[in-house]
Backbone as XML, in Angstrom:
<?xml version="1.0"?>
<chain id="A" units="angstrom">
  <residue number="1" name="MET">
    <atom name="N" x="242.406" y="1.500" z="-55.014"/>
    <atom name="CA" x="242.183" y="0.859" z="-56.290"/>
    <atom name="C" x="240.979" y="1.537" z="-56.945"/>
  </residue>
  <residue number="2" name="ASP">
    <atom name="N" x="241.188" y="2.071" z="-58.116"/>
    <atom name="CA" x="240.129" y="2.759" z="-58.843"/>
    <atom name="C" x="239.576" y="1.820" z="-59.908"/>
  </residue>
  <residue number="3" name="LEU">
    <atom name="N" x="238.313" y="1.438" z="-59.751"/>
    <atom name="CA" x="237.674" y="0.534" z="-60.713"/>
    <atom name="C" x="236.872" y="1.294" z="-61.768"/>
  </residue>
  <residue number="4" name="GLY">
    <atom name="N" x="236.870" y="2.570" z="-61.677"/>
    <atom name="CA" x="236.189" y="3.391" z="-62.681"/>
    <atom name="C" x="234.687" y="3.422" z="-62.496"/>
  </residue>
  <residue number="5" name="PRO">
    <atom name="N" x="233.996" y="3.805" z="-63.552"/>
    <atom name="CA" x="232.544" y="3.974" z="-63.448"/>
    <atom name="C" x="231.774" y="2.658" z="-63.312"/>
  </residue>
  <residue number="6" name="HIS">
    <atom name="N" x="232.442" y="1.542" z="-63.550"/>
    <atom name="CA" x="231.771" y="0.240" z="-63.490"/>
    <atom name="C" x="232.071" y="-0.509" z="-62.195"/>
  </residue>
  <residue number="7" name="ALA">
    <atom name="N" x="232.501" y="0.194" z="-61.184"/>
    <atom name="CA" x="232.898" y="-0.436" z="-59.924"/>
    <atom name="C" x="231.768" y="-1.252" z="-59.305"/>
  </residue>
  <residue number="8" name="ALA">
    <atom name="N" x="230.554" y="-0.727" z="-59.315"/>
    <atom name="CA" x="229.424" y="-1.446" z="-58.711"/>
    <atom name="C" x="229.184" y="-2.771" z="-59.423"/>
  </residue>
  <residue number="9" name="PHE">
    <atom name="N" x="229.257" y="-2.761" z="-60.750"/>
    <atom name="CA" x="229.064" y="-3.993" z="-61.521"/>
    <atom name="C" x="230.172" y="-4.997" z="-61.229"/>
  </residue>
  <residue number="10" name="ILE">
    <atom name="N" x="231.401" y="-4.535" z="-61.182"/>
    <atom name="CA" x="232.539" y="-5.435" z="-60.940"/>
    <atom name="C" x="232.439" y="-6.054" z="-59.559"/>
  </residue>
  <residue number="11" name="ILE">
    <atom name="N" x="232.168" y="-5.259" z="-58.558"/>
    <atom name="CA" x="232.062" y="-5.771" z="-57.182"/>
    <atom name="C" x="230.886" y="-6.735" z="-57.053"/>
  </residue>
  <residue number="12" name="ALA">
    <atom name="N" x="229.747" y="-6.384" z="-57.650"/>
    <atom name="CA" x="228.579" y="-7.266" z="-57.602"/>
    <atom name="C" x="228.873" y="-8.589" z="-58.299"/>
  </residue>
  <residue number="13" name="SER">
    <atom name="N" x="229.571" y="-8.536" z="-59.419"/>
    <atom name="CA" x="229.909" y="-9.770" z="-60.152"/>
    <atom name="C" x="230.786" y="-10.685" z="-59.316"/>
  </residue>
  <residue number="14" name="TYR">
    <atom name="N" x="231.819" y="-10.129" z="-58.693"/>
    <atom name="CA" x="232.689" y="-10.938" z="-57.836"/>
    <atom name="C" x="231.911" y="-11.491" z="-56.636"/>
  </residue>
  <residue number="15" name="ALA">
    <atom name="N" x="231.026" y="-10.707" z="-56.064"/>
    <atom name="CA" x="230.240" y="-11.166" z="-54.922"/>
    <atom name="C" x="229.327" y="-12.329" z="-55.326"/>
  </residue>
  <residue number="16" name="ILE">
    <atom name="N" x="228.685" y="-12.205" z="-56.472"/>
    <atom name="CA" x="227.790" y="-13.275" z="-56.928"/>
    <atom name="C" x="228.571" y="-14.556" z="-57.218"/>
  </residue>
  <residue number="17" name="VAL">
    <atom name="N" x="229.701" y="-14.430" z="-57.878"/>
    <atom name="CA" x="230.526" y="-15.608" z="-58.167"/>
    <atom name="C" x="231.003" y="-16.259" z="-56.866"/>
  </residue>
  <residue number="18" name="THR">
    <atom name="N" x="231.379" y="-15.469" z="-55.891"/>
    <atom name="CA" x="231.820" y="-16.007" z="-54.604"/>
    <atom name="C" x="230.694" y="-16.764" z="-53.909"/>
  </residue>
  <residue number="19" name="ILE">
    <atom name="N" x="229.498" y="-16.183" z="-53.915"/>
    <atom name="CA" x="228.347" y="-16.836" z="-53.283"/>
    <atom name="C" x="228.019" y="-18.154" z="-53.986"/>
  </residue>
  <residue number="20" name="VAL">
    <atom name="N" x="228.037" y="-18.145" z="-55.316"/>
    <atom name="CA" x="227.743" y="-19.364" z="-56.074"/>
    <atom name="C" x="228.793" y="-20.439" z="-55.803"/>
  </residue>
  <residue number="21" name="MET">
    <atom name="N" x="230.069" y="-20.064" z="-55.786"/>
    <atom name="CA" x="231.134" y="-21.045" z="-55.539"/>
    <atom name="C" x="231.039" y="-21.638" z="-54.126"/>
  </residue>
  <residue number="22" name="VAL">
    <atom name="N" x="230.781" y="-20.804" z="-53.134"/>
    <atom name="CA" x="230.616" y="-21.301" z="-51.760"/>
    <atom name="C" x="229.422" y="-22.246" z="-51.694"/>
  </residue>
  <residue number="23" name="GLY">
    <atom name="N" x="228.344" y="-21.898" z="-52.378"/>
    <atom name="CA" x="227.161" y="-22.754" z="-52.417"/>
    <atom name="C" x="227.453" y="-24.108" z="-53.059"/>
  </residue>
  <residue number="24" name="LEU">
    <atom name="N" x="228.197" y="-24.102" z="-54.161"/>
    <atom name="CA" x="228.545" y="-25.360" z="-54.828"/>
    <atom name="C" x="229.431" y="-26.234" z="-53.959"/>
  </residue>
  <residue number="25" name="VAL">
    <atom name="N" x="230.398" y="-25.650" z="-53.310"/>
    <atom name="CA" x="231.279" y="-26.425" z="-52.422"/>
    <atom name="C" x="230.486" y="-27.013" z="-51.263"/>
  </residue>
  <residue number="26" name="ALA">
    <atom name="N" x="229.600" y="-26.215" z="-50.675"/>
    <atom name="CA" x="228.763" y="-26.717" z="-49.576"/>
    <atom name="C" x="227.874" y="-27.861" z="-50.056"/>
  </residue>
  <residue number="27" name="TRP">
    <atom name="N" x="227.296" y="-27.703" z="-51.252"/>
    <atom name="CA" x="226.438" y="-28.739" z="-51.822"/>
    <atom name="C" x="227.225" y="-30.031" z="-52.030"/>
  </residue>
  <residue number="28" name="LEU">
    <atom name="N" x="228.435" y="-29.931" z="-52.566"/>
    <atom name="CA" x="229.252" y="-31.109" z="-52.776"/>
    <atom name="C" x="229.605" y="-31.810" z="-51.470"/>
  </residue>
  <residue number="29" name="ILE">
    <atom name="N" x="229.941" y="-31.048" z="-50.456"/>
    <atom name="CA" x="230.277" y="-31.642" z="-49.159"/>
    <atom name="C" x="229.055" y="-32.340" z="-48.562"/>
  </residue>
  <residue number="30" name="LEU">
    <atom name="N" x="227.907" y="-31.679" z="-48.571"/>
    <atom name="CA" x="226.700" y="-32.276" z="-48.002"/>
    <atom name="C" x="226.253" y="-33.503" z="-48.798"/>
  </residue>
  <residue number="31" name="ASP">
    <atom name="N" x="226.338" y="-33.442" z="-50.129"/>
    <atom name="CA" x="225.943" y="-34.583" z="-50.955"/>
    <atom name="C" x="226.902" y="-35.750" z="-50.751"/>
  </residue>
  <residue number="32" name="GLY">
    <atom name="N" x="228.187" y="-35.471" z="-50.588"/>
    <atom name="CA" x="229.151" y="-36.536" z="-50.322"/>
    <atom name="C" x="228.857" y="-37.250" z="-49.013"/>
  </residue>
  <residue number="33" name="ARG">
    <atom name="N" x="228.506" y="-36.476" z="-48.014"/>
    <atom name="CA" x="228.138" y="-37.082" z="-46.718"/>
    <atom name="C" x="226.868" y="-37.923" z="-46.848"/>
  </residue>
  <residue number="34" name="ARG">
    <atom name="N" x="225.897" y="-37.405" z="-47.611"/>
    <atom name="CA" x="224.645" y="-38.145" z="-47.809"/>
    <atom name="C" x="224.905" y="-39.442" z="-48.554"/>
  </residue>
  <residue number="35" name="GLN">
    <atom name="N" x="225.720" y="-39.396" z="-49.603"/>
    <atom name="CA" x="226.044" y="-40.600" z="-50.363"/>
    <atom name="C" x="226.791" y="-41.604" z="-49.500"/>
  </residue>
  <residue number="36" name="GLN">
    <atom name="N" x="227.682" y="-41.131" z="-48.645"/>
    <atom name="CA" x="228.417" y="-42.040" z="-47.757"/>
    <atom name="C" x="227.469" y="-42.718" z="-46.770"/>
  </residue>
  <residue number="37" name="ARG">
    <atom name="N" x="226.484" y="-41.971" z="-46.245"/>
    <atom name="CA" x="225.495" y="-42.574" z="-45.351"/>
    <atom name="C" x="224.694" y="-43.650" z="-46.075"/>
  </residue>
  <residue number="38" name="ILE">
    <atom name="N" x="224.336" y="-43.388" z="-47.329"/>
    <atom name="CA" x="223.570" y="-44.379" z="-48.104"/>
    <atom name="C" x="224.415" y="-45.639" z="-48.322"/>
  </residue>
  <residue number="39" name="LEU">
    <atom name="N" x="225.707" y="-45.447" z="-48.684"/>
    <atom name="CA" x="226.583" y="-46.605" z="-48.872"/>
    <atom name="C" x="226.772" y="-47.378" z="-47.571"/>
  </residue>
  <residue number="40" name="ASP">
    <atom name="N" x="226.955" y="-46.676" z="-46.468"/>
    <atom name="CA" x="227.107" y="-47.348" z="-45.173"/>
    <atom name="C" x="225.870" y="-48.146" z="-44.828"/>
  </residue>
  <residue number="41" name="ASP">
    <atom name="N" x="224.694" y="-47.588" z="-45.110"/>
    <atom name="CA" x="223.438" y="-48.293" z="-44.835"/>
    <atom name="C" x="223.312" y="-49.542" z="-45.696"/>
  </residue>
  <residue number="42" name="LEU">
    <atom name="N" x="223.650" y="-49.429" z="-46.970"/>
    <atom name="CA" x="223.590" y="-50.598" z="-47.848"/>
    <atom name="C" x="224.569" y="-51.676" z="-47.405"/>
  </residue>
  <residue number="43" name="GLU">
    <atom name="N" x="225.777" y="-51.286" z="-47.036"/>
    <atom name="CA" x="226.755" y="-52.272" z="-46.591"/>
    <atom name="C" x="226.325" y="-52.925" z="-45.271"/>
  </residue>
  <residue number="44" name="ALA">
    <atom name="N" x="225.652" y="-52.170" z="-44.413"/>
    <atom name="CA" x="225.152" y="-52.735" z="-43.158"/>
    <atom name="C" x="224.078" y="-53.788" z="-43.438"/>
  </residue>
  <residue number="45" name="ARG">
    <atom name="N" x="223.357" y="-53.622" z="-44.550"/>
    <atom name="CA" x="222.331" y="-54.600" z="-44.934"/>
    <atom name="C" x="222.912" y="-55.802" z="-45.669"/>
  </residue>
  <residue number="46" name="GLY">
    <atom name="N" x="224.202" y="-55.772" z="-45.946"/>
    <atom name="CA" x="224.832" y="-56.906" z="-46.611"/>
    <atom name="C" x="225.074" y="-56.699" z="-48.090"/>
  </residue>
  <residue number="47" name="VAL">
    <atom name="N" x="224.751" y="-55.536" z="-48.620"/>
    <atom name="CA" x="225.007" y="-55.261" z="-50.032"/>
    <atom name="C" x="226.419" y="-54.709" z="-50.142"/>
  </residue>
  <residue number="48" name="HIS">
    <atom name="N" x="227.255" y="-55.327" z="-51.000"/>
    <atom name="CA" x="228.636" y="-54.897" z="-51.139"/>
    <atom name="C" x="228.902" y="-54.456" z="-52.565"/>
  </residue>
  <residue number="49" name="ARG">
    <atom name="N" x="229.869" y="-53.586" z="-52.709"/>
    <atom name="CA" x="230.258" y="-53.090" z="-54.029"/>
    <atom name="C" x="231.107" y="-54.127" z="-54.746"/>
  </residue>
  <residue number="50" name="ARG">
    <atom name="N" x="230.903" y="-54.239" z="-56.057"/>
    <atom name="CA" x="231.686" y="-55.170" z="-56.850"/>
    <atom name="C" x="233.145" y="-54.754" z="-56.915"/>
  </residue>
  <residue number="51" name="SER">
    <atom name="N" x="233.411" y="-53.467" z="-56.713"/>
    <atom name="CA" x="234.784" y="-52.983" z="-56.842"/>
    <atom name="C" x="235.657" y="-53.341" z="-55.628"/>
  </residue>
  <residue number="52" name="ARG">
    <atom name="N" x="235.100" y="-54.013" z="-54.650"/>
    <atom name="CA" x="235.891" y="-54.376" z="-53.464"/>
    <atom name="C" x="236.922" y="-55.453" z="-53.778"/>
  </residue>
  <residue number="53" name="GLY">
    <atom name="N" x="236.743" y="-56.185" z="-54.859"/>
    <atom name="CA" x="237.714" y="-57.202" z="-55.234"/>
    <atom name="C" x="237.138" y="-58.608" z="-55.133"/>
  </residue>
  <residue number="54" name="ALA">
    <atom name="N" x="237.775" y="-59.505" z="-55.837"/>
    <atom name="CA" x="237.274" y="-60.889" z="-55.886"/>
    <atom name="C" x="237.653" y="-61.675" z="-54.631"/>
  </residue>
  <residue number="55" name="ASP">
    <atom name="N" x="238.637" y="-61.215" z="-53.881"/>
    <atom name="CA" x="239.097" y="-61.954" z="-52.713"/>
    <atom name="C" x="238.205" y="-61.771" z="-51.497"/>
  </residue>
  <residue number="56" name="VAL">
    <atom name="N" x="237.191" y="-60.952" z="-51.585"/>
    <atom name="CA" x="236.285" y="-60.736" z="-50.468"/>
    <atom name="C" x="235.214" y="-61.813" z="-50.475"/>
  </residue>
  <residue number="57" name="ALA">
    <atom name="N" x="235.045" y="-62.505" z="-49.348"/>
    <atom name="CA" x="234.028" y="-63.547" z="-49.245"/>
    <atom name="C" x="232.644" y="-62.935" z="-49.338"/>
  </residue>
  <residue number="58" name="ARG">
    <atom name="N" x="231.779" y="-63.605" z="-50.063"/>
    <atom name="CA" x="230.406" y="-63.082" z="-50.236"/>
    <atom name="C" x="229.427" y="-63.873" z="-49.432"/>
  </residue>
</chain>
């Protein structure tokens, strides 16, 4: 595959985008786990979400 005289720029651009995307996905996964731990801790303390429904005893 011949990318011409701009091959270094093209390859660097794809590499940077790949690194950024992997970083964002990792951040989302780690933040989701952190948020779930916070919710679990709150529910363990007796704080419940309003979205659970009206049929849940309080």
